[in-house]
N, C-alpha and C positions, 0 to 999 in steps of 0.2 A: 509401153508397158501400162497395164491397167492399175488404177489405184487399189491398194489393199482394202479388203472389206473390213469395216470397223468391227471390233469384237465387243462383247458385252451389251449393256443396255444404254441407250442414249436418252438423256432427259434434258428438258429445256429449263430446268431449275438448278441453281447452283447448290452445291453441297452446303450443309450447315457450316457457317464459318467457325474457325477455331475460337475458343474462349480465351482471349488474350491473357486474362488473369491466371488461367490454369495451364497455359502453354509455356514451356521453356524453349526459348528460341536460341539457336546456336549458329552464329555466323560461319559461313564457309566460302568466302569470296563472293562471287556473283550470285550464289544461292544461299539461302538461309534455311536450316532445318528446324522444325518444331516438333516437340514431343508433348503429347497431351493425353491424359486418361479421360475418356468420355463415357458418359452414361446418357445415351440418347433415348428420349421417350416421345410418344405421340404428341403430348401437350406442348413440348418445346418446339416441335416441328410445325404444329398448327399455328403457334404464335409467330414463328419466323416467316411462314408463307401466307398467313391469313390476310395480309394487306393487299395481296394481288390475287384476284379471283381465278385467273388462268393458272397461276402457280399452285394455288390451293387445290384446284380441280385436278391438276396433274399429280399432286401429292396423294390425293384420295384415290385416284385411279391406279396408282402404282404401288400403294402400300398394302401389306397383307391385312386381313381382318383384324381389327383392333389397333391398327397402326404399327409403325416400325419402332421397335424397342430393342436395344442391344447395348453392350458396353465393352470397352477395351481400350487399348492404346491406339492413338492415331499418330502417324508420322506425316507431317506436312512438309512440303518442299515448295518454297516460294522464291521468286526473284528478289534479290536484296534491294535493288534500286526501285523496281516497280511495285513490289509487295504483292504481286499476283501469285496465287497458289496454283501451281501447274500440276503437281502430283500430290496424291494423298493415299496413304496405305492405312486402312482401318482394320487393325488387327483385333477384330471383335470376337467375342466368345461364341455368338450364335451364327452370324453370317459374315465371316471375314471377306473383305473385298478391297479393291483399290480403284482410284479415280484418275482419269486424265481430265483436267479442268481446262478446256480449251479457251484460250484467250480470244475475246471478241471485242469489237469496238463499241463505242457508245451507241446505244439504241439498237444494237444487234442482239439477237437471242443468245442466251447462255447455252453452251454445249458442255454437258457434264456426262462423261462416258464412264460407266461403272462396270467393272469386271469382277465377277465372283471369283473367289480364291478356292481352289480345289485342294483341301487338306490331304485327302487320300493320295493325290498325285505328287504334291509338293512338300508335305510334312508341315511342321510348325511354320506359321506365316511370318513371325518376327524375323528369324534368321534369313528367310527368303527375301523379305522386303529390304532388309539392310544390304543383302547381296545385290539386289537389283539396283539400289541407289549407288552402291560402290562400283558395280561392273557394267550396268546397262543404262546408266543415266544419259549418256550421249545419244543412245538410240531412242529412249523414251521421251526426252524433253521435246523434240520436234513434233511428236504426235499431239502434244498439248499446246503447241504454238510457242514453245520456248526454245526453238532451234537457235535463235540469236545468242543464247547464253552459252551454248556448247563450246565455241572456240576459246572462251575465257574461263572454263572450268579449271580449277586448280586441284589436281588429285591429292596433293599433300594436305591442303586445307580441308577438302572433302573427307578424306580418310580420318583425320583427327575429329571432325565434327560427327562423323558416323560412329566412331568409337564411343564418344560421349553420349550420343543419342541412344545407342544400343544399351549402354549401362543404365541410363535413365528409364528407358522403356522396359527393360527387364525388371528393374526395381519396382516400377509401377505395376507391372503384371503380378509380381510376387506379392506385393502388398494387397492388391485387390483379391487375389486368391486366398490369402491368409484371412482377410475379412469375411469372405464368403464360406470359408471352410473347405474349399475344393482343392 
Protein backbone atom coordinates (compact mmCIF):
# COMPACT_ATOMS: atom_id res chain seq x y z
CA UNK A 1 0.00 0.00 0.00
CA UNK A 2 1.33 3.43 -0.93
CA UNK A 3 2.03 6.08 1.69
CA UNK A 4 -0.77 8.66 1.94
CA UNK A 5 0.00 11.96 0.25
CA UNK A 6 0.63 14.66 2.87
CA UNK A 7 -1.97 17.40 3.02
CA UNK A 8 -1.38 21.08 3.54
CA UNK A 9 1.87 22.97 3.21
CA UNK A 10 5.15 21.64 4.53
CA UNK A 11 7.77 24.01 5.89
CA UNK A 12 11.30 23.45 7.12
CA UNK A 13 10.84 25.97 9.91
CA UNK A 14 9.21 25.21 13.23
CA UNK A 15 6.08 27.10 14.22
CA UNK A 16 6.54 30.01 16.57
CA UNK A 17 6.88 28.39 20.01
CA UNK A 18 4.25 28.99 22.67
CA UNK A 19 4.83 31.94 24.97
CA UNK A 20 5.23 30.02 28.22
CA UNK A 21 4.13 33.01 30.32
CA UNK A 22 0.89 33.34 28.32
CA UNK A 23 0.08 29.64 28.02
CA UNK A 24 -2.00 27.71 30.51
CA UNK A 25 -0.73 24.10 30.52
CA UNK A 26 -3.11 21.31 31.52
CA UNK A 27 -1.65 17.87 32.23
CA UNK A 28 -3.47 14.89 30.70
CA UNK A 29 -1.23 11.91 31.39
CA UNK A 30 1.29 11.29 28.59
CA UNK A 31 0.21 14.49 26.84
CA UNK A 32 -0.17 18.05 28.06
CA UNK A 33 -2.55 20.60 26.54
CA UNK A 34 -1.76 24.28 26.30
CA UNK A 35 -4.17 27.16 25.77
CA UNK A 36 -2.74 30.48 24.61
CA UNK A 37 -4.22 33.62 23.09
CA UNK A 38 -1.75 34.74 20.42
CA UNK A 39 -1.30 37.96 18.47
CA UNK A 40 1.21 37.05 15.77
CA UNK A 41 2.90 39.85 13.85
CA UNK A 42 5.63 40.02 11.19
CA UNK A 43 8.16 41.64 13.55
CA UNK A 44 7.94 38.77 16.06
CA UNK A 45 8.43 36.22 13.30
CA UNK A 46 11.39 38.16 11.85
CA UNK A 47 13.00 38.19 15.31
CA UNK A 48 12.36 34.48 15.80
CA UNK A 49 13.79 33.32 12.48
CA UNK A 50 16.28 36.15 11.81
CA UNK A 51 19.26 34.26 13.25
CA UNK A 52 19.07 31.58 10.54
CA UNK A 53 19.36 32.84 6.93
CA UNK A 54 17.69 29.72 5.48
CA UNK A 55 14.72 29.94 7.85
CA UNK A 56 14.39 33.68 7.28
CA UNK A 57 14.44 33.13 3.51
CA UNK A 58 11.69 30.51 3.81
CA UNK A 59 9.65 32.83 6.02
CA UNK A 60 9.89 35.61 3.42
CA UNK A 61 9.12 33.25 0.55
CA UNK A 62 6.00 31.84 2.20
CA UNK A 63 4.55 34.91 3.90
CA UNK A 64 1.94 37.13 2.28
CA UNK A 65 2.84 40.70 1.30
CA UNK A 66 3.46 42.65 4.48
CA UNK A 67 4.12 39.48 6.51
CA UNK A 68 1.88 37.11 8.44
CA UNK A 69 -0.31 38.79 11.05
CA UNK A 70 -3.25 37.17 12.82
CA UNK A 71 -4.61 36.50 16.27
CA UNK A 72 -6.67 33.99 18.16
CA UNK A 73 -6.51 31.00 20.45
CA UNK A 74 -3.85 28.33 19.99
CA UNK A 75 -4.33 24.84 21.39
CA UNK A 76 -0.97 23.14 21.84
CA UNK A 77 -0.53 19.41 22.42
CA UNK A 78 2.86 18.24 23.56
CA UNK A 79 4.33 15.10 25.06
CA UNK A 80 4.47 15.39 28.83
CA UNK A 81 7.85 13.70 29.15
CA UNK A 82 9.62 15.00 26.04
CA UNK A 83 8.01 18.47 25.83
CA UNK A 84 7.76 18.19 22.03
CA UNK A 85 4.75 19.95 20.52
CA UNK A 86 3.19 17.39 18.16
CA UNK A 87 -0.04 19.17 17.26
CA UNK A 88 -1.23 22.76 17.27
CA UNK A 89 -4.61 24.19 16.39
CA UNK A 90 -4.41 27.93 15.62
CA UNK A 91 -8.01 29.10 15.94
CA UNK A 92 -7.14 32.43 14.34
CA UNK A 93 -9.55 35.10 13.16
CA UNK A 94 -8.09 35.53 9.68
CA UNK A 95 -6.48 32.26 8.64
CA UNK A 96 -7.37 29.41 10.99
CA UNK A 97 -5.18 26.34 10.54
CA UNK A 98 -3.56 23.47 12.35
CA UNK A 99 -0.10 21.94 12.46
CA UNK A 100 1.49 18.52 12.59
CA UNK A 101 4.93 19.28 14.01
CA UNK A 102 6.93 16.21 13.05
CA UNK A 103 9.46 15.05 15.54
CA UNK A 104 12.93 14.95 14.07
CA UNK A 105 16.30 14.05 15.50
CA UNK A 106 19.19 16.40 16.28
CA UNK A 107 20.63 17.92 13.15
CA UNK A 108 17.64 16.86 11.03
CA UNK A 109 15.43 19.43 9.34
CA UNK A 110 12.19 20.46 11.02
CA UNK A 111 9.00 19.32 9.33
CA UNK A 112 6.09 21.63 10.05
CA UNK A 113 2.97 20.55 8.18
CA UNK A 114 0.30 23.28 8.12
CA UNK A 115 -3.27 22.54 7.07
CA UNK A 116 -5.70 25.38 6.37
CA UNK A 117 -9.06 25.07 8.12
CA UNK A 118 -12.18 25.36 5.97
CA UNK A 119 -14.73 27.28 8.04
CA UNK A 120 -17.42 26.89 5.35
CA UNK A 121 -17.12 23.09 5.45
CA UNK A 122 -16.45 22.57 9.16
CA UNK A 123 -18.02 25.56 10.96
CA UNK A 124 -16.37 27.19 13.95
CA UNK A 125 -12.86 25.87 14.43
CA UNK A 126 -12.69 25.72 18.24
CA UNK A 127 -15.38 23.04 18.69
CA UNK A 128 -13.94 21.14 15.72
CA UNK A 129 -10.40 21.25 17.17
CA UNK A 130 -11.59 20.06 20.58
CA UNK A 131 -13.52 17.22 18.90
CA UNK A 132 -10.39 16.21 16.96
CA UNK A 133 -8.36 16.08 20.15
CA UNK A 134 -11.11 14.15 21.92
CA UNK A 135 -11.94 11.65 19.16
CA UNK A 136 -9.12 11.62 16.57
CA UNK A 137 -5.96 11.98 18.63
CA UNK A 138 -4.88 8.30 18.22
CA UNK A 139 -5.04 8.76 14.44
CA UNK A 140 -3.39 12.20 14.41
CA UNK A 141 -0.46 11.68 16.78
CA UNK A 142 1.38 9.14 14.58
CA UNK A 143 1.33 11.57 11.65
CA UNK A 144 3.41 13.97 13.76
CA UNK A 145 5.74 11.26 15.05
CA UNK A 146 3.93 10.81 18.36
CA UNK A 147 2.62 7.30 17.75
CA UNK A 148 4.57 6.03 20.76
CA UNK A 149 2.22 8.03 23.01
CA UNK A 150 -1.00 6.47 21.70
CA UNK A 151 -1.00 3.23 23.75
CA UNK A 152 -0.72 5.24 26.98
CA UNK A 153 -3.38 7.88 26.26
CA UNK A 154 -5.85 8.00 29.14
CA UNK A 155 -9.32 8.98 27.83
CA UNK A 156 -10.52 10.06 31.27
CA UNK A 157 -7.57 12.40 31.87
CA UNK A 158 -7.75 13.67 28.29
CA UNK A 159 -11.49 14.38 28.51
CA UNK A 160 -11.07 16.35 31.76
CA UNK A 161 -8.17 18.35 30.30
CA UNK A 162 -10.13 19.07 27.09
CA UNK A 163 -13.13 20.27 29.09
CA UNK A 164 -10.89 22.70 30.97
CA UNK A 165 -9.06 23.73 27.78
CA UNK A 166 -12.37 24.36 26.00
CA UNK A 167 -13.58 26.63 28.81
CA UNK A 168 -10.29 28.58 28.86
CA UNK A 169 -10.18 28.92 25.07
CA UNK A 170 -13.81 30.02 24.86
CA UNK A 171 -13.25 32.63 27.56
CA UNK A 172 -10.14 33.93 25.77
CA UNK A 173 -12.07 34.22 22.49
CA UNK A 174 -14.95 36.07 24.14
CA UNK A 175 -12.59 38.47 25.92
CA UNK A 176 -10.71 39.26 22.69
CA UNK A 177 -13.94 39.82 20.77
CA UNK A 178 -15.25 42.10 23.52
CA UNK A 179 -12.01 44.15 23.35
CA UNK A 180 -12.27 44.48 19.57
CA UNK A 181 -16.01 45.14 19.59
CA UNK A 182 -16.81 42.23 17.23
